[in-house]
NUTILO-875126 format. One line per 4 residues: number of its first residue (from 1); for each residue y, x, z of C-alpha. Coordinates in nm, 3 decimals. Each point is the difference from the previous one (the first is absolute). Example, Ala and Ser with C-alpha at 12.3 -4.5 7.8 and 13.67 -1.06 7.14 Angstrom:
residues 2
1) -0.450,1.230,0.780 ~ 0.344,0.137,-0.066
end
This chain:
residues 279
1) -1.350,-1.003,2.458 ~ 0.360,0.134,-0.093 ~ 0.223,-0.198,0.225 ~ 0.055,-0.340,-0.175
5) -0.130,0.117,-0.340 ~ -0.239,-0.241,-0.166 ~ -0.150,-0.069,-0.333 ~ 0.248,-0.262,-0.085
9) 0.285,0.212,0.120 ~ -0.099,0.285,-0.230 ~ -0.034,-0.244,-0.294 ~ 0.341,-0.157,0.058
13) 0.175,0.339,0.056 ~ -0.159,0.131,-0.318 ~ 0.142,-0.294,-0.201 ~ 0.349,0.062,0.153
17) 0.027,0.373,-0.061 ~ -0.127,-0.053,-0.362 ~ 0.276,-0.263,-0.046 ~ 0.244,0.246,0.157
21) -0.101,0.285,-0.227 ~ -0.009,-0.214,-0.313 ~ 0.339,-0.158,0.038 ~ 0.200,0.284,0.123
25) 0.031,0.364,0.056 ~ 0.052,0.219,0.326 ~ 0.354,0.056,0.068 ~ -0.025,0.372,-0.056
29) -0.132,-0.064,-0.362 ~ 0.288,-0.247,-0.081 ~ 0.250,0.251,0.151 ~ -0.121,0.275,-0.222
33) 0.032,-0.226,-0.315 ~ 0.360,-0.086,0.114 ~ 0.067,0.376,0.043 ~ -0.137,0.077,-0.340
37) 0.201,-0.280,-0.167 ~ 0.326,0.115,0.167 ~ -0.067,0.367,-0.120 ~ -0.141,-0.064,-0.340
41) 0.220,0.143,-0.301 ~ -0.172,-0.174,-0.277 ~ 0.132,-0.345,-0.073 ~ -0.334,-0.114,-0.131
45) -0.185,0.127,0.302 ~ 0.257,-0.156,0.224 ~ -0.048,-0.338,-0.174 ~ -0.388,0.045,0.066
49) 0.055,0.083,0.362 ~ 0.238,-0.309,0.045 ~ -0.273,-0.222,-0.157 ~ -0.270,0.126,0.225
53) 0.232,-0.065,0.306 ~ 0.072,-0.355,-0.122 ~ -0.383,-0.032,-0.048 ~ -0.051,0.089,0.363
57) 0.269,-0.233,0.119 ~ -0.143,-0.317,-0.190 ~ -0.365,0.071,0.109 ~ 0.112,0.032,0.361
61) 0.212,-0.325,-0.005 ~ -0.262,-0.209,-0.192 ~ -0.296,0.165,0.171 ~ -0.171,0.084,-0.335
65) -0.177,0.316,-0.091 ~ 0.238,0.303,-0.114 ~ -0.237,0.055,-0.294 ~ -0.238,-0.200,-0.229
69) -0.265,0.289,0.087 ~ -0.059,-0.073,0.364 ~ -0.244,0.292,-0.013 ~ -0.331,0.091,0.148
73) -0.006,-0.072,0.368 ~ -0.018,0.308,0.213 ~ -0.001,0.019,0.388 ~ 0.032,0.281,0.253
77) -0.146,-0.092,0.328 ~ 0.064,0.193,0.324 ~ -0.235,-0.101,0.284 ~ 0.067,0.121,0.361
81) -0.305,0.169,0.146 ~ 0.031,-0.235,0.300 ~ -0.031,-0.315,-0.224 ~ -0.312,-0.210,0.038
85) -0.057,-0.283,-0.263 ~ -0.232,-0.292,0.013 ~ 0.056,-0.105,-0.360 ~ -0.024,0.157,-0.352
89) 0.338,0.166,-0.049 ~ -0.060,0.074,-0.368 ~ -0.122,-0.357,-0.072 ~ 0.331,-0.117,0.145
93) 0.209,0.227,-0.217 ~ -0.192,-0.110,-0.316 ~ 0.042,-0.367,0.088 ~ 0.366,0.061,0.061
97) 0.032,0.161,-0.337 ~ -0.187,-0.308,-0.171 ~ 0.240,-0.236,0.164 ~ 0.309,0.191,-0.087
101) -0.107,-0.009,-0.375 ~ -0.002,-0.364,0.015 ~ 0.310,-0.085,0.204 ~ 0.263,0.268,-0.073
105) -0.149,-0.001,-0.292 ~ -0.119,0.325,-0.129 ~ -0.113,0.087,-0.354 ~ -0.383,0.051,0.025
109) -0.052,0.361,-0.106 ~ -0.348,0.088,0.135 ~ -0.246,0.031,-0.291 ~ -0.350,0.165,-0.051
113) 0.072,0.338,-0.138 ~ -0.228,-0.037,-0.294 ~ -0.047,-0.364,-0.078 ~ 0.386,-0.064,0.100
117) -0.120,-0.316,0.155 ~ 0.288,-0.128,0.229 ~ -0.108,-0.116,0.352 ~ 0.330,-0.222,0.015
121) 0.040,0.080,0.369 ~ 0.124,0.365,0.002 ~ -0.308,0.063,0.209 ~ -0.360,0.122,-0.119
125) -0.212,0.320,0.013 ~ 0.205,0.260,0.179 ~ 0.330,-0.207,-0.018 ~ 0.225,-0.010,0.188
129) 0.002,0.370,0.042 ~ 0.004,0.041,0.375 ~ 0.047,0.342,0.158 ~ -0.065,0.048,0.378
133) 0.126,0.252,0.235 ~ -0.078,0.016,0.370 ~ 0.317,0.087,0.219 ~ 0.079,-0.001,0.365
137) 0.077,-0.320,0.183 ~ -0.103,-0.359,0.024 ~ 0.151,-0.151,-0.318 ~ -0.071,-0.072,-0.356
141) 0.254,0.084,-0.272 ~ -0.063,-0.157,-0.336 ~ 0.215,0.114,-0.300 ~ -0.004,-0.179,-0.336
145) 0.090,0.217,-0.294 ~ -0.054,-0.190,-0.335 ~ -0.012,0.251,-0.296 ~ 0.063,-0.104,-0.354
149) -0.185,0.150,-0.280 ~ 0.300,0.129,-0.205 ~ 0.064,0.268,0.253 ~ -0.363,0.055,0.122
153) -0.110,0.060,-0.362 ~ 0.247,0.292,-0.012 ~ -0.134,0.173,0.315 ~ -0.204,0.322,-0.036
157) -0.221,0.240,0.196 ~ -0.078,0.372,-0.075 ~ -0.240,0.247,0.178 ~ 0.190,0.315,0.011
161) -0.141,0.350,0.093 ~ 0.116,0.103,0.333 ~ 0.228,0.275,-0.155 ~ 0.200,-0.256,-0.200
165) 0.225,-0.156,0.269 ~ 0.309,0.102,-0.194 ~ -0.117,-0.245,-0.282 ~ 0.026,-0.317,0.213
169) 0.374,-0.055,-0.098 ~ -0.089,0.041,-0.365 ~ -0.292,-0.252,0.030 ~ 0.222,-0.248,0.164
173) 0.275,0.022,-0.268 ~ -0.249,-0.016,-0.284 ~ -0.151,-0.312,0.149 ~ 0.344,-0.162,0.036
177) 0.095,0.117,-0.348 ~ -0.312,-0.140,-0.159 ~ 0.066,-0.333,0.180 ~ 0.341,-0.039,-0.138
181) 0.129,-0.365,0.035 ~ -0.355,-0.155,0.035 ~ 0.010,-0.011,0.379 ~ 0.332,-0.181,0.005
185) 0.224,0.277,0.145 ~ 0.167,0.089,0.227 ~ -0.332,0.079,0.150 ~ -0.107,0.141,0.335
189) -0.246,0.291,-0.020 ~ -0.275,0.033,0.264 ~ -0.183,0.348,-0.003 ~ -0.328,0.069,0.182
193) -0.078,0.358,0.035 ~ -0.332,0.123,0.138 ~ -0.306,-0.184,0.165 ~ -0.261,-0.086,-0.271
197) 0.018,-0.153,-0.345 ~ 0.024,-0.351,0.143 ~ 0.198,0.112,0.316 ~ 0.297,0.137,-0.200
201) 0.017,-0.339,-0.194 ~ 0.006,-0.196,0.334 ~ 0.259,0.235,0.138 ~ 0.233,-0.043,-0.321
205) -0.020,-0.387,0.043 ~ 0.061,0.013,0.372 ~ 0.313,0.215,-0.072 ~ 0.164,-0.295,-0.173
209) 0.038,-0.165,0.331 ~ 0.235,0.263,0.132 ~ 0.367,-0.067,0.048 ~ 0.182,0.066,-0.329
213) 0.273,0.205,0.172 ~ -0.237,0.228,0.197 ~ -0.077,0.297,-0.215 ~ -0.033,0.362,0.077
217) 0.133,0.283,-0.213 ~ -0.295,0.040,-0.244 ~ -0.008,-0.383,-0.048 ~ 0.376,-0.007,-0.077
221) -0.024,0.283,-0.242 ~ -0.283,-0.168,-0.193 ~ 0.215,-0.312,0.004 ~ 0.293,0.184,-0.154
225) -0.230,0.139,-0.261 ~ -0.146,-0.345,-0.099 ~ 0.364,-0.149,-0.024 ~ 0.096,0.287,-0.216
229) -0.272,-0.128,-0.264 ~ 0.256,-0.274,-0.094 ~ -0.256,-0.269,-0.032 ~ 0.216,-0.241,0.194
233) -0.046,-0.366,0.096 ~ -0.258,-0.180,-0.208 ~ -0.022,0.318,-0.212 ~ 0.343,-0.059,-0.170
237) 0.149,0.324,0.123 ~ 0.217,0.076,0.302 ~ 0.025,0.174,0.313 ~ -0.232,-0.199,0.219
241) -0.377,0.064,-0.101 ~ -0.124,0.008,0.345 ~ 0.125,-0.119,0.337 ~ -0.216,0.209,0.223
245) -0.288,0.254,0.007 ~ -0.244,0.010,0.305 ~ -0.279,0.240,0.069 ~ -0.292,-0.027,0.232
249) -0.236,0.286,0.056 ~ -0.347,0.058,0.140 ~ -0.214,0.302,0.041 ~ -0.233,0.055,-0.286
253) -0.303,0.222,-0.092 ~ 0.078,0.371,-0.029 ~ -0.101,-0.012,-0.365 ~ 0.204,-0.303,-0.116
257) 0.351,-0.129,-0.019 ~ -0.003,-0.376,-0.084 ~ 0.355,-0.152,-0.087 ~ 0.044,-0.377,-0.075
261) 0.310,-0.160,-0.126 ~ 0.035,-0.368,0.056 ~ 0.292,-0.157,-0.176 ~ 0.168,-0.313,0.136
265) 0.246,-0.241,-0.194 ~ 0.348,-0.092,0.142 ~ -0.184,-0.291,0.166 ~ -0.152,0.214,0.284
269) -0.136,-0.294,0.170 ~ -0.152,0.009,0.353 ~ 0.020,-0.181,0.326 ~ -0.176,0.041,0.331
273) -0.102,-0.199,0.310 ~ -0.111,0.120,0.332 ~ -0.244,-0.209,0.203 ~ -0.137,0.004,0.351
277) 0.108,0.237,0.282 ~ -0.092,-0.233,0.273 ~ -0.226,0.078,0.298
end
């Protein structure tokens, strides 16, 4: 057993981090939006950013969701290799998601892909989407990262030839340009490079959890090119099309170069809890 971790503790913790993620934003995201508003030269774009910041403040004070699209529920779970559990961790996360849907409340978004039947609980076959990773230590870290459809629908993946690494920037810009105002910019762009077809997509989504201000030279140069497109907040023009670009890489097959671009709206919602650690 992981310290004092139990089924009920996980359930309650999932409800709490979903509420935190849905009703507020990480400080780095809010700071990036404030910085964009302060530097924006377009009056219309500045008004949009001011409205976004007011929206964040109201949602936080009233403890209501930031957006009517409370997203598909996604969890990243890091499990310490020393952890030993005597309960079903996945069942506890799913139960937390179901309870959170009722008590926050969240819009029920989980539907059958073909019949479109709504489960009503944000849970169902394969939902929530839970990604597991084993790490060193004796704790469990659970991160909730709800993802709305407006931004998710604008994401893309391409299998490049190994010699086409110089086309990655072009692919990212084409994806953002095609998206336009649909993902509710200013956006955050996660890029996954390498791995396999599905690994690249997972990396691109995981990249969205990075601190907005922690970017390398290649990431900042892509960000500069994206903002030069002039799409602007809500697609109405301006300097602030994106707040950040983050890249995560993995080794890939010698004959392939998968690249995924996962677009996130301004509401880059995520919250985490770390459990256990006792002897």
